PyMOL Python script that loads the backbone (N, CA, C, O; Angstrom):
from pymol import cmd

cmd.read_pdbstr("""\
ATOM      1  N   UNK A   1      11.407  16.751 -13.626  1.00  0.00           N
ATOM      2  CA  UNK A   1      11.155  15.444 -12.330  1.00  0.00           C
ATOM      3  C   UNK A   1       9.448  14.974 -12.267  1.00  0.00           C
ATOM      4  O   UNK A   1       8.419  15.640 -12.386  1.00  0.00           O
ATOM      5  N   UNK A   2       9.681  13.576 -12.035  1.00  0.00           N
ATOM      6  CA  UNK A   2       8.099  12.842 -11.469  1.00  0.00           C
ATOM      7  C   UNK A   2       7.886  13.258 -10.322  1.00  0.00           C
ATOM      8  O   UNK A   2       8.880  13.310  -9.597  1.00  0.00           O
ATOM      9  N   UNK A   3       6.266  13.796  -9.610  1.00  0.00           N
ATOM     10  CA  UNK A   3       6.226  13.942  -8.237  1.00  0.00           C
ATOM     11  C   UNK A   3       7.056  12.891  -7.741  1.00  0.00           C
ATOM     12  O   UNK A   3       8.231  13.260  -7.745  1.00  0.00           O
ATOM     13  N   UNK A   4       6.902  11.677  -7.298  1.00  0.00           N
ATOM     14  CA  UNK A   4       7.932  10.781  -6.626  1.00  0.00           C
ATOM     15  C   UNK A   4       9.452  11.754  -6.420  1.00  0.00           C
ATOM     16  O   UNK A   4       9.435  12.471  -5.420  1.00  0.00           O
ATOM     17  N   UNK A   5      10.564  11.809  -7.173  1.00  0.00           N
ATOM     18  CA  UNK A   5      11.550  12.639  -7.468  1.00  0.00           C
ATOM     19  C   UNK A   5      11.075  13.868  -6.730  1.00  0.00           C
ATOM     20  O   UNK A   5      10.861  13.816  -5.519  1.00  0.00           O
ATOM     21  N   UNK A   6      10.972  14.533  -7.153  1.00  0.00           N
ATOM     22  CA  UNK A   6      10.401  15.987  -6.157  1.00  0.00           C
ATOM     23  C   UNK A   6      10.193  15.882  -5.086  1.00  0.00           C
ATOM     24  O   UNK A   6      10.896  16.494  -4.282  1.00  0.00           O
ATOM     25  N   UNK A   7       9.308  15.192  -4.724  1.00  0.00           N
ATOM     26  CA  UNK A   7       9.158  14.824  -3.054  1.00  0.00           C
ATOM     27  C   UNK A   7      10.312  14.454  -2.687  1.00  0.00           C
ATOM     28  O   UNK A   7      11.215  15.252  -2.439  1.00  0.00           O
ATOM     29  N   UNK A   8      10.441  12.969  -2.594  1.00  0.00           N
ATOM     30  CA  UNK A   8      11.739  12.547  -2.552  1.00  0.00           C
ATOM     31  C   UNK A   8      12.836  13.705  -1.876  1.00  0.00           C
ATOM     32  O   UNK A   8      13.285  13.684  -0.730  1.00  0.00           O
ATOM     33  N   UNK A   9      13.180  14.932  -3.182  1.00  0.00           N
ATOM     34  CA  UNK A   9      14.541  15.866  -3.255  1.00  0.00           C
ATOM     35  C   UNK A   9      13.907  16.821  -2.214  1.00  0.00           C
ATOM     36  O   UNK A   9      14.545  17.011  -1.178  1.00  0.00           O
ATOM     37  N   UNK A  10      13.137  17.223  -2.323  1.00  0.00           N
ATOM     38  CA  UNK A  10      12.367  18.108  -1.265  1.00  0.00           C
ATOM     39  C   UNK A  10      12.626  17.800   0.281  1.00  0.00           C
ATOM     40  O   UNK A  10      12.906  18.621   1.154  1.00  0.00           O
ATOM     41  N   UNK A  11      12.465  16.398   0.410  1.00  0.00           N
ATOM     42  CA  UNK A  11      12.957  15.856   2.007  1.00  0.00           C
ATOM     43  C   UNK A  11      14.183  15.786   1.987  1.00  0.00           C
ATOM     44  O   UNK A  11      14.812  16.167   2.974  1.00  0.00           O
ATOM     45  N   UNK A  12      14.834  15.288   0.873  1.00  0.00           N
ATOM     46  CA  UNK A  12      16.518  15.111   1.487  1.00  0.00           C
ATOM     47  C   UNK A  12      17.376  16.086   1.527  1.00  0.00           C
ATOM     48  O   UNK A  12      18.450  15.942   2.111  1.00  0.00           O
ATOM     49  N   UNK A  13      16.843  17.872   0.567  1.00  0.00           N
ATOM     50  CA  UNK A  13      17.593  18.458   1.399  1.00  0.00           C
ATOM     51  C   UNK A  13      16.769  18.829   2.328  1.00  0.00           C
ATOM     52  O   UNK A  13      16.901  20.051   2.398  1.00  0.00           O
ATOM     53  N   UNK A  14      15.907  18.448   3.168  1.00  0.00           N
ATOM     54  CA  UNK A  14      15.619  19.026   4.547  1.00  0.00           C
ATOM     55  C   UNK A  14      15.722  18.796   5.661  1.00  0.00           C
ATOM     56  O   UNK A  14      15.620  19.280   6.788  1.00  0.00           O
ATOM     57  N   UNK A  15      16.102  17.374   4.775  1.00  0.00           N
ATOM     58  CA  UNK A  15      16.788  16.079   5.960  1.00  0.00           C
ATOM     59  C   UNK A  15      17.814  16.345   6.367  1.00  0.00           C
ATOM     60  O   UNK A  15      18.068  16.277   7.570  1.00  0.00           O
ATOM     61  N   UNK A  16      19.054  16.883   5.064  1.00  0.00           N
ATOM     62  CA  UNK A  16      20.259  17.176   4.573  1.00  0.00           C
ATOM     63  C   UNK A  16      20.729  18.250   5.913  1.00  0.00           C
ATOM     64  O   UNK A  16      21.353  17.975   6.938  1.00  0.00           O
ATOM     65  N   UNK A  17      20.023  19.864   5.330  1.00  0.00           N
ATOM     66  CA  UNK A  17      19.837  20.859   6.103  1.00  0.00           C
ATOM     67  C   UNK A  17      19.526  20.637   7.850  1.00  0.00           C
ATOM     68  O   UNK A  17      20.090  21.230   8.770  1.00  0.00           O
ATOM     69  N   UNK A  18      18.804  19.938   7.913  1.00  0.00           N
ATOM     70  CA  UNK A  18      18.672  19.027   9.856  1.00  0.00           C
ATOM     71  C   UNK A  18      20.167  18.616  10.014  1.00  0.00           C
ATOM     72  O   UNK A  18      21.048  19.277  10.564  1.00  0.00           O
ATOM     73  N   UNK A  19      20.248  17.740   9.592  1.00  0.00           N
ATOM     74  CA  UNK A  19      21.843  16.781   9.532  1.00  0.00           C
ATOM     75  C   UNK A  19      23.220  18.178   9.750  1.00  0.00           C
ATOM     76  O   UNK A  19      24.005  18.178  10.699  1.00  0.00           O
ATOM     77  N   UNK A  20      23.214  18.747   9.152  1.00  0.00           N
ATOM     78  CA  UNK A  20      24.107  19.967   8.686  1.00  0.00           C
ATOM     79  C   UNK A  20      24.101  20.697  10.231  1.00  0.00           C
ATOM     80  O   UNK A  20      24.841  20.307  11.135  1.00  0.00           O
ATOM     81  N   UNK A  21      22.976  22.010  10.395  1.00  0.00           N
ATOM     82  CA  UNK A  21      22.825  22.578  11.791  1.00  0.00           C
ATOM     83  C   UNK A  21      22.250  22.157  12.716  1.00  0.00           C
ATOM     84  O   UNK A  21      21.553  22.973  13.319  1.00  0.00           O
ATOM     85  N   UNK A  22      22.305  20.116  13.445  1.00  0.00           N
ATOM     86  CA  UNK A  22      21.995  19.855  14.408  1.00  0.00           C
ATOM     87  C   UNK A  22      23.535  18.883  14.500  1.00  0.00           C
ATOM     88  O   UNK A  22      24.002  18.611  15.606  1.00  0.00           O
ATOM     89  N   UNK A  23      24.076  18.521  13.481  1.00  0.00           N
ATOM     90  CA  UNK A  23      25.301  17.407  13.735  1.00  0.00           C
ATOM     91  C   UNK A  23      24.602  16.280  13.822  1.00  0.00           C
ATOM     92  O   UNK A  23      25.411  15.374  13.619  1.00  0.00           O
ATOM     93  N   UNK A  24      23.561  15.843  14.008  1.00  0.00           N
ATOM     94  CA  UNK A  24      22.457  14.517  14.253  1.00  0.00           C
ATOM     95  C   UNK A  24      22.302  13.957  12.673  1.00  0.00           C
ATOM     96  O   UNK A  24      21.476  14.605  12.031  1.00  0.00           O
ATOM     97  N   UNK A  25      22.912  12.934  11.985  1.00  0.00           N
ATOM     98  CA  UNK A  25      23.235  12.538  10.701  1.00  0.00           C
ATOM     99  C   UNK A  25      22.504  11.499  10.810  1.00  0.00           C
ATOM    100  O   UNK A  25      22.257  10.831   9.806  1.00  0.00           O
ATOM    101  N   UNK A  26      22.154  11.253  11.686  1.00  0.00           N
ATOM    102  CA  UNK A  26      20.674   9.635  11.568  1.00  0.00           C
ATOM    103  C   UNK A  26      19.258  10.315  11.267  1.00  0.00           C
ATOM    104  O   UNK A  26      18.239   9.644  11.431  1.00  0.00           O
ATOM    105  N   UNK A  27      19.184  11.657  10.823  1.00  0.00           N
ATOM    106  CA  UNK A  27      18.568  12.121  11.063  1.00  0.00           C
ATOM    107  C   UNK A  27      17.857  12.133   9.721  1.00  0.00           C
ATOM    108  O   UNK A  27      16.729  12.556   9.467  1.00  0.00           O
ATOM    109  N   UNK A  28      19.085  11.374   8.619  1.00  0.00           N
ATOM    110  CA  UNK A  28      18.554  11.265   7.384  1.00  0.00           C
ATOM    111  C   UNK A  28      18.862   9.837   7.281  1.00  0.00           C
ATOM    112  O   UNK A  28      18.886   9.231   6.210  1.00  0.00           O
ATOM    113  N   UNK A  29      19.137   9.229   8.623  1.00  0.00           N
ATOM    114  CA  UNK A  29      18.420   7.296   8.282  1.00  0.00           C
ATOM    115  C   UNK A  29      16.859   7.233   8.702  1.00  0.00           C
ATOM    116  O   UNK A  29      16.044   6.573   8.058  1.00  0.00           O
ATOM    117  N   UNK A  30      16.488   8.085   9.996  1.00  0.00           N
ATOM    118  CA  UNK A  30      14.760   8.142  11.047  1.00  0.00           C
ATOM    119  C   UNK A  30      14.386   8.572   9.671  1.00  0.00           C
ATOM    120  O   UNK A  30      13.704   7.611   9.313  1.00  0.00           O
ATOM    121  N   UNK A  31      14.404   9.644   8.391  1.00  0.00           N
ATOM    122  CA  UNK A  31      13.752   9.943   7.700  1.00  0.00           C
ATOM    123  C   UNK A  31      13.311   8.671   6.508  1.00  0.00           C
ATOM    124  O   UNK A  31      12.229   8.355   6.013  1.00  0.00           O
ATOM    125  N   UNK A  32      14.708   8.149   6.342  1.00  0.00           N
ATOM    126  CA  UNK A  32      13.938   6.693   5.238  1.00  0.00           C
ATOM    127  C   UNK A  32      13.666   5.636   5.985  1.00  0.00           C
ATOM    128  O   UNK A  32      13.575   4.613   5.308  1.00  0.00           O
ATOM    129  N   UNK A  33      13.465   5.456   7.362  1.00  0.00           N
ATOM    130  CA  UNK A  33      12.659   4.675   8.059  1.00  0.00           C
ATOM    131  C   UNK A  33      11.688   4.978   8.383  1.00  0.00           C
ATOM    132  O   UNK A  33      10.996   3.988   8.623  1.00  0.00           O
ATOM    133  N   UNK A  34      11.082   6.089   8.579  1.00  0.00           N
ATOM    134  CA  UNK A  34       9.421   6.410   8.179  1.00  0.00           C
ATOM    135  C   UNK A  34       9.377   6.743   6.652  1.00  0.00           C
ATOM    136  O   UNK A  34       8.522   5.973   6.215  1.00  0.00           O
ATOM    137  N   UNK A  35       9.579   7.057   6.216  1.00  0.00           N
ATOM    138  CA  UNK A  35       9.542   6.538   4.746  1.00  0.00           C
ATOM    139  C   UNK A  35       8.807   5.670   4.426  1.00  0.00           C
ATOM    140  O   UNK A  35       7.603   5.730   4.178  1.00  0.00           O
ATOM    141  N   UNK A  36      10.040   4.140   4.406  1.00  0.00           N
ATOM    142  CA  UNK A  36      10.088   2.722   3.990  1.00  0.00           C
ATOM    143  C   UNK A  36       9.244   2.320   4.458  1.00  0.00           C
ATOM    144  O   UNK A  36       8.721   1.397   3.834  1.00  0.00           O
ATOM    145  N   UNK A  37       8.657   2.678   5.644  1.00  0.00           N
ATOM    146  CA  UNK A  37       7.336   1.975   6.512  1.00  0.00           C
ATOM    147  C   UNK A  37       5.825   2.184   5.549  1.00  0.00           C
ATOM    148  O   UNK A  37       4.759   1.593   5.720  1.00  0.00           O
ATOM    149  N   UNK A  38       6.129   3.116   4.622  1.00  0.00           N
ATOM    150  CA  UNK A  38       4.925   3.285   3.637  1.00  0.00           C
ATOM    151  C   UNK A  38       5.519   2.821   2.515  1.00  0.00           C
ATOM    152  O   UNK A  38       5.128   1.703   2.180  1.00  0.00           O
ATOM    153  N   UNK A  39       6.374   3.343   1.800  1.00  0.00           N
ATOM    154  CA  UNK A  39       6.473   3.105   0.514  1.00  0.00           C
ATOM    155  C   UNK A  39       8.183   3.216   0.261  1.00  0.00           C
ATOM    156  O   UNK A  39       8.822   4.267   0.239  1.00  0.00           O
ATOM    157  N   UNK A  40       8.791   1.670   0.056  1.00  0.00           N
ATOM    158  CA  UNK A  40       9.096   1.554  -1.000  1.00  0.00           C
ATOM    159  C   UNK A  40      10.421   1.824  -1.443  1.00  0.00           C
ATOM    160  O   UNK A  40      11.589   1.627  -1.108  1.00  0.00           O
ATOM    161  N   UNK A  41       9.560   2.506  -2.585  1.00  0.00           N
ATOM    162  CA  UNK A  41       9.935   3.278  -4.153  1.00  0.00           C
ATOM    163  C   UNK A  41      10.216   4.376  -3.452  1.00  0.00           C
ATOM    164  O   UNK A  41      11.342   4.848  -3.610  1.00  0.00           O
ATOM    165  N   UNK A  42       9.254   5.066  -2.491  1.00  0.00           N
ATOM    166  CA  UNK A  42      10.009   6.491  -1.699  1.00  0.00           C
ATOM    167  C   UNK A  42      11.325   6.157  -0.930  1.00  0.00           C
ATOM    168  O   UNK A  42      12.324   6.576  -1.514  1.00  0.00           O
ATOM    169  N   UNK A  43      11.490   5.700  -0.114  1.00  0.00           N
ATOM    170  CA  UNK A  43      12.742   5.128   0.139  1.00  0.00           C
ATOM    171  C   UNK A  43      13.948   5.293  -0.763  1.00  0.00           C
ATOM    172  O   UNK A  43      14.838   6.141  -0.698  1.00  0.00           O
ATOM    173  N   UNK A  44      13.780   4.280  -1.629  1.00  0.00           N
ATOM    174  CA  UNK A  44      15.036   4.646  -2.452  1.00  0.00           C
ATOM    175  C   UNK A  44      15.520   5.621  -3.165  1.00  0.00           C
ATOM    176  O   UNK A  44      16.668   5.856  -3.542  1.00  0.00           O
ATOM    177  N   UNK A  45      14.159   6.373  -3.371  1.00  0.00           N
ATOM    178  CA  UNK A  45      14.382   7.675  -4.555  1.00  0.00           C
ATOM    179  C   UNK A  45      14.699   8.994  -3.432  1.00  0.00           C
ATOM    180  O   UNK A  45      15.289   9.995  -3.838  1.00  0.00           O
ATOM    181  N   UNK A  46      14.280   8.885  -2.119  1.00  0.00           N
ATOM    182  CA  UNK A  46      14.805   9.991  -1.496  1.00  0.00           C
ATOM    183  C   UNK A  46      15.988   9.859  -1.142  1.00  0.00           C
ATOM    184  O   UNK A  46      16.660  10.836  -0.809  1.00  0.00           O
ATOM    185  N   UNK A  47      16.618   8.217  -1.150  1.00  0.00           N
ATOM    186  CA  UNK A  47      18.062   7.818  -0.011  1.00  0.00           C
ATOM    187  C   UNK A  47      18.501   8.127  -1.588  1.00  0.00           C
ATOM    188  O   UNK A  47      18.913   9.282  -1.484  1.00  0.00           O
ATOM    189  N   UNK A  48      18.655   7.748  -3.026  1.00  0.00           N
ATOM    190  CA  UNK A  48      18.946   8.647  -4.340  1.00  0.00           C
ATOM    191  C   UNK A  48      19.140   9.514  -4.390  1.00  0.00           C
ATOM    192  O   UNK A  48      20.286   9.778  -4.753  1.00  0.00           O
ATOM    193  N   UNK A  49      18.090  10.808  -4.038  1.00  0.00           N
ATOM    194  CA  UNK A  49      18.416  12.451  -3.499  1.00  0.00           C
ATOM    195  C   UNK A  49      19.445  12.327  -2.512  1.00  0.00           C
ATOM    196  O   UNK A  49      20.524  12.742  -2.937  1.00  0.00           O
ATOM    197  N   UNK A  50      19.472  11.958  -1.503  1.00  0.00           N
ATOM    198  CA  UNK A  50      20.327  12.448  -0.876  1.00  0.00           C
ATOM    199  C   UNK A  50      21.797  12.446  -1.305  1.00  0.00           C
ATOM    200  O   UNK A  50      22.519  13.437  -1.420  1.00  0.00           O
ATOM    201  N   UNK A  51      22.138  11.088  -1.536  1.00  0.00           N
ATOM    202  CA  UNK A  51      23.553  10.792  -2.474  1.00  0.00           C
ATOM    203  C   UNK A  51      23.530  11.556  -3.482  1.00  0.00           C
ATOM    204  O   UNK A  51      24.690  11.364  -3.848  1.00  0.00           O
ATOM    205  N   UNK A  52      23.246  12.049  -3.989  1.00  0.00           N
ATOM    206  CA  UNK A  52      23.186  13.206  -5.321  1.00  0.00           C
ATOM    207  C   UNK A  52      23.579  14.132  -4.973  1.00  0.00           C
ATOM    208  O   UNK A  52      24.692  14.495  -5.355  1.00  0.00           O
ATOM    209  N   UNK A  53      22.783  14.939  -4.056  1.00  0.00           N
ATOM    210  CA  UNK A  53      23.163  16.013  -3.670  1.00  0.00           C
ATOM    211  C   UNK A  53      24.496  16.017  -2.358  1.00  0.00           C
ATOM    212  O   UNK A  53      25.104  17.060  -2.121  1.00  0.00           O
ATOM    213  N   UNK A  54      24.747  14.949  -1.740  1.00  0.00           N
ATOM    214  CA  UNK A  54      26.462  15.133  -0.683  1.00  0.00           C
ATOM    215  C   UNK A  54      27.232  15.148  -1.961  1.00  0.00           C
ATOM    216  O   UNK A  54      28.020  16.072  -2.161  1.00  0.00           O
ATOM    217  N   UNK A  55      27.027  13.953  -3.070  1.00  0.00           N
ATOM    218  CA  UNK A  55      27.905  14.085  -4.686  1.00  0.00           C
ATOM    219  C   UNK A  55      27.892  15.949  -5.077  1.00  0.00           C
ATOM    220  O   UNK A  55      28.726  16.728  -5.539  1.00  0.00           O
ATOM    221  N   UNK A  56      26.621  16.056  -4.647  1.00  0.00           N
ATOM    222  CA  UNK A  56      27.261  17.416  -5.529  1.00  0.00           C
ATOM    223  C   UNK A  56      28.072  18.605  -4.758  1.00  0.00           C
ATOM    224  O   UNK A  56      28.689  19.567  -5.214  1.00  0.00           O
ATOM    225  N   UNK A  57      27.866  18.226  -3.576  1.00  0.00           N
ATOM    226  CA  UNK A  57      28.233  19.219  -2.287  1.00  0.00           C
ATOM    227  C   UNK A  57      29.777  18.900  -2.155  1.00  0.00           C
ATOM    228  O   UNK A  57      30.693  19.707  -1.994  1.00  0.00           O
ATOM    229  N   UNK A  58      29.835  17.564  -2.260  1.00  0.00           N
ATOM    230  CA  UNK A  58      31.686  17.561  -2.363  1.00  0.00           C
ATOM    231  C   UNK A  58      32.055  17.908  -3.668  1.00  0.00           C
ATOM    232  O   UNK A  58      33.074  18.598  -3.632  1.00  0.00           O
ATOM    233  N   UNK A  59      31.462  17.627  -5.328  1.00  0.00           N
ATOM    234  CA  UNK A  59      32.278  18.213  -6.488  1.00  0.00           C
ATOM    235  C   UNK A  59      32.445  19.985  -6.435  1.00  0.00           C
ATOM    236  O   UNK A  59      33.386  20.700  -6.779  1.00  0.00           O
ATOM    237  N   UNK A  60      31.089  20.322  -5.845  1.00  0.00           N
ATOM    238  CA  UNK A  60      31.531  21.808  -6.230  1.00  0.00           C
ATOM    239  C   UNK A  60      32.603  22.725  -4.890  1.00  0.00           C
ATOM    240  O   UNK A  60      32.907  23.911  -5.024  1.00  0.00           O
ATOM    241  N   UNK A  61      33.138  21.658  -3.376  1.00  0.00           N
ATOM    242  CA  UNK A  61      34.000  22.158  -2.459  1.00  0.00           C
ATOM    243  C   UNK A  61      34.906  21.862  -4.066  1.00  0.00           C
ATOM    244  O   UNK A  61      34.850  22.463  -5.138  1.00  0.00           O
ATOM    245  N   UNK A  62      35.551  20.901  -3.703  1.00  0.00           N
ATOM    246  CA  UNK A  62      36.045  20.356  -4.532  1.00  0.00           C
ATOM    247  C   UNK A  62      36.795  21.307  -5.671  1.00  0.00           C
ATOM    248  O   UNK A  62      38.018  21.435  -5.718  1.00  0.00           O
ATOM    249  N   UNK A  63      35.672  22.085  -6.769  1.00  0.00           N
ATOM    250  CA  UNK A  63      35.689  22.791  -7.291  1.00  0.00           C
ATOM    251  C   UNK A  63      36.703  24.455  -6.909  1.00  0.00           C
ATOM    252  O   UNK A  63      37.656  25.138  -7.286  1.00  0.00           O
ATOM    253  N   UNK A  64      35.920  24.385  -6.187  1.00  0.00           N
ATOM    254  CA  UNK A  64      35.987  25.588  -5.459  1.00  0.00           C
ATOM    255  C   UNK A  64      37.540  25.690  -4.707  1.00  0.00           C
ATOM    256  O   UNK A  64      38.001  26.778  -4.365  1.00  0.00           O
ATOM    257  N   UNK A  65      38.152  24.599  -4.536  1.00  0.00           N
ATOM    258  CA  UNK A  65      39.242  24.554  -3.880  1.00  0.00           C
ATOM    259  C   UNK A  65      40.406  24.710  -4.962  1.00  0.00           C
ATOM    260  O   UNK A  65      41.481  25.296  -4.834  1.00  0.00           O
ATOM    261  N   UNK A  66      39.750  23.834  -6.368  1.00  0.00           N
ATOM    262  CA  UNK A  66      40.400  24.379  -7.697  1.00  0.00           C
ATOM    263  C   UNK A  66      40.815  25.553  -8.366  1.00  0.00           C
ATOM    264  O   UNK A  66      41.819  25.938  -8.963  1.00  0.00           O
ATOM    265  N   UNK A  67      39.211  26.182  -7.929  1.00  0.00           N
ATOM    266  CA  UNK A  67      39.441  27.454  -8.371  1.00  0.00           C
ATOM    267  C   UNK A  67      40.455  28.739  -7.384  1.00  0.00           C
ATOM    268  O   UNK A  67      41.091  29.711  -7.792  1.00  0.00           O
ATOM    269  N   UNK A  68      40.213  28.140  -5.798  1.00  0.00           N
ATOM    270  CA  UNK A  68      41.099  28.850  -5.015  1.00  0.00           C
ATOM    271  C   UNK A  68      42.919  28.302  -5.411  1.00  0.00           C
ATOM    272  O   UNK A  68      43.972  28.908  -5.605  1.00  0.00           O
ATOM    273  N   UNK A  69      42.759  27.744  -5.399  1.00  0.00           N
ATOM    274  CA  UNK A  69      43.871  27.087  -5.918  1.00  0.00           C
ATOM    275  C   UNK A  69      44.933  27.991  -7.346  1.00  0.00           C
ATOM    276  O   UNK A  69      46.085  28.409  -7.467  1.00  0.00           O
ATOM    277  N   UNK A  70      43.672  27.919  -8.191  1.00  0.00           N
ATOM    278  CA  UNK A  70      44.411  28.485  -9.411  1.00  0.00           C
ATOM    279  C   UNK A  70      44.533  30.068  -9.299  1.00  0.00           C
ATOM    280  O   UNK A  70      45.048  30.773 -10.167  1.00  0.00           O
ATOM    281  N   UNK A  71      43.933  30.569  -7.993  1.00  0.00           N
ATOM    282  CA  UNK A  71      43.687  32.161  -7.989  1.00  0.00           C
ATOM    283  C   UNK A  71      42.984  32.854  -8.086  1.00  0.00           C
ATOM    284  O   UNK A  71      43.010  33.995  -7.625  1.00  0.00           O
ATOM    285  N   UNK A  72      41.590  32.005  -9.149  1.00  0.00           N
ATOM    286  CA  UNK A  72      40.593  32.527  -9.255  1.00  0.00           C
ATOM    287  C   UNK A  72      39.478  33.410  -8.535  1.00  0.00           C
ATOM    288  O   UNK A  72      38.470  33.754  -9.152  1.00  0.00           O
TER     289      UNK A  72
END
""", "prot")
cmd.dss("prot")
cmd.show_as("cartoon", "prot")
cmd.util.cbc("prot")
cmd.orient("prot")
């Protein structure tokens, strides 16, 4: 990954963790706004990383459910 993608992904992971532990989903948007004030390119990379990480979490939850249903 590029430096941009690496930084954006690390920020996304931290923001998702904060949102999960505090229940404050606005944390993700607030970080995006702070990033966007300086770099719209970084903001887009961050939001993409958030979406990718959320999609991965949903897919893993579904796979776990399917495995459980199959008795694995």
